[in-house]
N, C-alpha and C positions, 0 to 999 in steps of 0.2 A: 684222025691221028694228029692233024695240025692243032685242033682244039685241045687235045690231051697234052701235047708238047707245050703249048702256051700255058695251060693250067699248071703243069709241073714247074714252070719257071716263076710262077706267081704265088708260091707258097712261102709264107713268112718264116716258118720254122726251118725251112731248108736252105735259105739264102741270106747270109749276113748283110750283104749290100742292100737287099730289098727291105730287111727289117729297119735299117737305119734310114733309108730314103722314105719309106712309108711313114714312120713315126715323125720324121722331120716335117713332112708335108701335112700331117694331121695338126701339128703344132703351128705351122704356117697358117693353116685355115683358122685356127683359134685367134691368131693375131689380127686377121682382117677385120672381123666384127669388133674386136676390142679397140683397134685403132680408130674405127669409125665412130663407135658409141662413146668411148671414153675421152678421146682427143678431139675428133673433128666436129661432131654434132654440137657439143657444148660451146666450142669456140665459134662455130658458125652462128649459133643462136646469139651469143654474146656480142659478136661483131655487128649483128643486125638489130641491136637494141633490145634484146630480150631482157626481162627483169632478172635481178639476182636470184629471186626465188625460182624462176623458170629454169635458169641454168643449173642451180643447185639440184632441182628435182631431176633433171636429165642425168647429172652425174650420179645421183643416188640410185636412179633406176639402173644405170649401167653396172653398179657394184652390188645391187640388192640380191639378185639371184645367185651369182657366184659365191656370195657369203654363206649360202646354204648347201654348198657342195658336199658337206659332211653327211647330209641327209640323202643325197643322190647315190653316194658310194655303196651303201648296203643294198639298195635296190638293184644297182647294176651287178653286184656280186650275187644277189639272190635269184633274180629272174633272168632267164635267157632262153633263146631258142637254140638248144645245144647242137643240132645237126649243122648249123652254120658257124659254130665256134662260140666261145664264151663272150667275146667282145664285139665281133663284127655286126651282129644285129643292132646293137645300140649305136655303133658308129654310123652305120648306114642310115638308120632312122634319124639320128641327130643331123647328119649332113644333108639329108633330103629336106628336112624341115628348115635348116639354115638356108638352103637354096631357094625354097618356096617363099620363105620370109623375105629374103633379099629381093626376089622377083616381085612379090606383093608390094614391098616398099617402093620399088621403082614405078609400079603402076599407080599407086596412091600419090606419090611424089609430094610429100609434105613440105611446107615452107618453113622458114626459120622461126615463125611465130605459132606454128601448129604444135604447140607443146604436148597436148594430149596424144596426138598421132605419133610424134617422135618418141614419147615415152612408151607407147604401145609397141612400136617397132623395136625399141631398145630392149624391152622386157622379153619379147619373142626371141630375138637373136641372142641375147645374153643367156636366156634359159637353155636354148638348144646348144649353145657353145659350152655351157657348163656341163651338160650331159656328155657331149663329145669329149671334153677335157677329162672327165672322170673315166670314161671308157678307154680313152687313149692311154691314160696312166695304167689302167688295169691290163691293157694289151701289152704294154712295156714290161710289166712284172711277169706276165705269162710267157712271153716268147724270147726275152733277152737272156743270154748267158751271163753269169756273174761278171766275167771279165769284160763284158761289153757295156756295163752300166755307166762307167765313167765317160766313155765316148758318147754314148747315147744321151746322157744327161746334158753334155755340151751341145750336141746337135739339136735336141728338142727345145731346151730352154733358149738357146741362141736363136733358133728359128722363130720362136714366138716373139722374142724381143725385137728382132730385126723386122719381122712382118708387121708388128704393131706400130713401131716407129715409122716405118716407110709408108704403111697404109694411112696412118694418121696424117702425115704430111701431104701425101697425094690427095687424100679425100678432102682435107681442109682447102686445098687449092681448087679442087673440082666443085665443092659445095659453093664456094664464094663466086666462082666465075661461070659455072654452068648449071647450078642447081642440083637438087637432090636426085632427080630421076637419072641424069647423066652419071652422077657419082655411084649410085647403086648398080647401074648397068655396067659401068666400067670395072667395078670390083667383083661383079658376079662370076665371071669366068673362072677365077681361081677357086672359089668355093665349089663351083660345079665340077671342075676337074678333080678335086679331092673327093667329091662324092662318087664320081665314076671309079676312082682308085679304090675306095672302100668296097665297092661292089665287085671289082675284078680280083682283088687279092683274096687268098684263103689263109687262115691261120695255120692249119695243118693239112697234110695230104688226105684226100678222100672226103673232105667235108663238102657240104652243099654251098654253091655260090649264092643261090637264091632259094626261097622256100620250095619252089616247084622244080628245082634242079635235082639231078641224081646225086647221091652221096649219103653219108651217115656221120654221126658224131664220132670224133676220134677218141681213142682210149684215154688220152691225157685230159681231154675236156670232160669226159665222163667222171674221171677219177678226182677231178679238182672242183666239181660243181658243189654248191651248198644247197641243200634241199629243205632247210628249215631255219627260221629266224634265230632261235635260241642258240643252236650250235654255232651259227655264224657269229653272233655277238660274243660268245665265249671264246671262239678262236681268235677274233680280233683282239680281245682283251689279253689273252695269253701271249699273242705275238708282240703287242705293244709293251708289255712289261718284261720282255726278255732283257738280258744284260745289255746287249749291244743297243737295243732300242731305247732303253732308259738313258744310256750314255749319250746317244744321238739326240734325244730330247733335251738333255742338258746342254749339248752343243748348240742346238737351235736357240735355246733361251739366252745363252751367253753371247753368241754372235749377233743374235737379233737385237739384244739390248745395246751392244756396241754400235752396230750399224744404225739403229734407231736414234742414237744420240747424234750421229754425224749428219743424218738426213736433214733435220731442221737447221743445223749449224751452217751448212754450205750456202744456202741462199741468204742467210743473215750476214755471214762473213763477206759474201760476194757483193752485196748491195751496200751494207753499212761501212765496211772497212776498205774493200777494193774500189768501191765507187761505181759499180755497175747499176743501171736501172733494172727494173723487173724484166722487161723485154730482153735486155741484153744478157742477163743471167740465164733466162729460159732458153734463148737461142744458143748460147754457149753450151749449156748442158745437153740440149737435144742433139746438137751437131756432133757431140762426142759419143752419144749413146750407140748409134748404129755401127761405126767403125770399131769401137772397143768391143762390142758384142761379137762382131764378125771375127776379129782377131782372136778373142778369147775362145770362141767356138772351135776354130781350126787348131789352135795350139793345144787346148785341153784335150781335144779328141785324139791328138797324137801322143800327148804326154801321159794321160791316165793309164793306157794299157802297159806302158813301160815302167812307170813308178808304182802302179797300183793306185786304186781310188783313195785308199786311206792315207797313204803317204803324200799323194798329190794334194789332198785337202789340208793336211798338216802344213805343207810348204806354203800354200796360198794364205791360210789364216795367219801363219807366222809373219809373212811379208806384209799382209794387211795390217796386223797389229803394230808391227815395227814402223810402218809408214806413219800411222797416226801418232805413235809415241814420239817419233822424230819431230813432228809438228808441235807436240806439246812442249818440247824443249824451248822453242822460240815461237810462240803463237802468232807473232806479227811478221814472220819471215815471208809470208805470202801476200803482202799488201800490194806488190806490183802485179799488174794484170798478167804478164807473161808467166810469172811464178805461180800464180793462182790457177791459170789455165793449164799449165803443165802438171800441177798437182792433181787437178780434176781428171786429166787424162790417165795418169798412173792409178789414182784411186778408183776411177771408173772401170779401168781394165781389171784390177784386182777384185772389185766388187762383182763384175760379171763372171770372173773365174769362180769366185766363192759361190754365187748363186747356182751356176751350172754344176759345180762339183757337189753341192748339197742336193741338187735334183738327182744326180746319179746315185748318191748315197741313199736317198729315199727309195729309189728303184731297187737298189741292192738289198735293202732291209725288208722290203715289202714281200710277204709270202704269197705265192701264186694263188692260193685258194681265196684269199681275202685281200688281194692286191689293191683293188679299186678303193675299198673302204680304208685300208691302212694308209694309202697315199693321201687320202683326204684328211685323215687324222693329223699326219705330219704337216700338211699344207695349212690346216687350220691353226695348229700350234705355232706355225711360223709367223703368222700375222700378229699374234698377241705381243711378243716381246718388242716388235718394231714400234707399236703404239706406246708400250711402257717405257721404251728407250727415249722417246720424245718427251715423256713426262719427267724422266730422270734428268734429262738435259736441263729442263727448267728448274727442277728441284736443286740441282748442284750450282745454279747461278747463271746458266745460259752463257751468252756471249760476254758477260761480265766476269766470268771465271773460266777462261779458255784453258788454262793449264790443267785445272782440275777436271774439266769436262773431257778434254782430249786424252789426258792420262788415264781416266777411268775407261773411256771407250777403247783405247788401245789395249789396256790390260784385259778387258773382257774378250777381245778378239784373240789375244795370246792364250787366255784360259781355254778358249775353244780349240786352239791348236793342241794344247796339252791333253785335253779330254779326248781328242781324236786319236791320239797315240794309244789310248786304252782300248780302242775298238778292235775286235777280232775280224771284222768283215774284210775280205780280201786275203786272209791268211788261211781260212778254212771254209768249207762249204757251210752255208747257213742251215740250221736244223729246220726241217719242214714241220709245220703244225698240222696235226690231224684234226679233221672236222668230222665228228660223228654225223651220220646221215639222218638220224631220227632221234 
């Protein structure tokens, strides 16, 4: 009876607080390897005299596998051991491999010049993290109610950002002062705890906790599984070209272009105009990232259910655009350090708000049956305009044409706010997409 009572309390579909906590911890677990592989390992290698080519290869390895998440999504949607739920088998498998990879890295204990070993470790943990990320996105689309997506987007994205920044800083210190073995062992417990969590929770009542446990597939899981590739592809295409989805893609492009123009401008402005050195600007920006993410996460989680996700995103984008347009009126107004730092705090907070709200919108628009694939489509599309925005920054004249650059970036963010007003999401239930089973 005790086991049954515990099991009933650990069912995600039955408890809102458990859904939020579990998803947040899954995204925290993603931030740990990201902080180590993207921030700490390259910095450790560089600080110990590794060549530019070696450092570049470490960074490339960290980003290589996640760049192909759009290929992982269809596999996660298509193949599953359904008695354990649609997403938990993938989550458990990915978390177990992350844990074993971390333990193996601690045993091998590579040094800062063991580039090949560090790349191998990075590939392994990045690959398993990418699978976990896609499965966690799919789980969110499966179990969250529409009214929860705004708050969930805040908690999940905020948890990943804070975890990555905090782990990157901690791991950088540990690598430099205690070596790789101590670093991997110190960060292992959090990954292991989330692995245990993935095993303990159930998606829906009556499912199996493990393959040899008692239980059976839920009706919801059976009804939403895809059993053939072609119907899955057709369903994804149909869902992506719906009215709200196409509008959201336009929002992604407009806001991504605007934000992509600001991204290269900030370090240029901070170093060339404000007078900071590279280390000073990096320290200032990183010290702002964690508190702004934490504040944004808490405020947005409370705000989104009251205003609705659509209106919340409208307000955020309007404020974001207005802030940039105000800077365009007098581009040299931030030349003093205090003014520039204050602007970074406000812009960083709005940027975190924007990214968290966009994450919630992606969840809200992704249909249950193809959620993992649809989320990866939106995430992949989100990276393209950021790169194009950096190119547009240079094309318009860069730091030599600040009024034009800032005016264009601010206008694009305002366009995103106007487009968001056209969305129907949050005003009526999204139409489910039917997947033929054969």
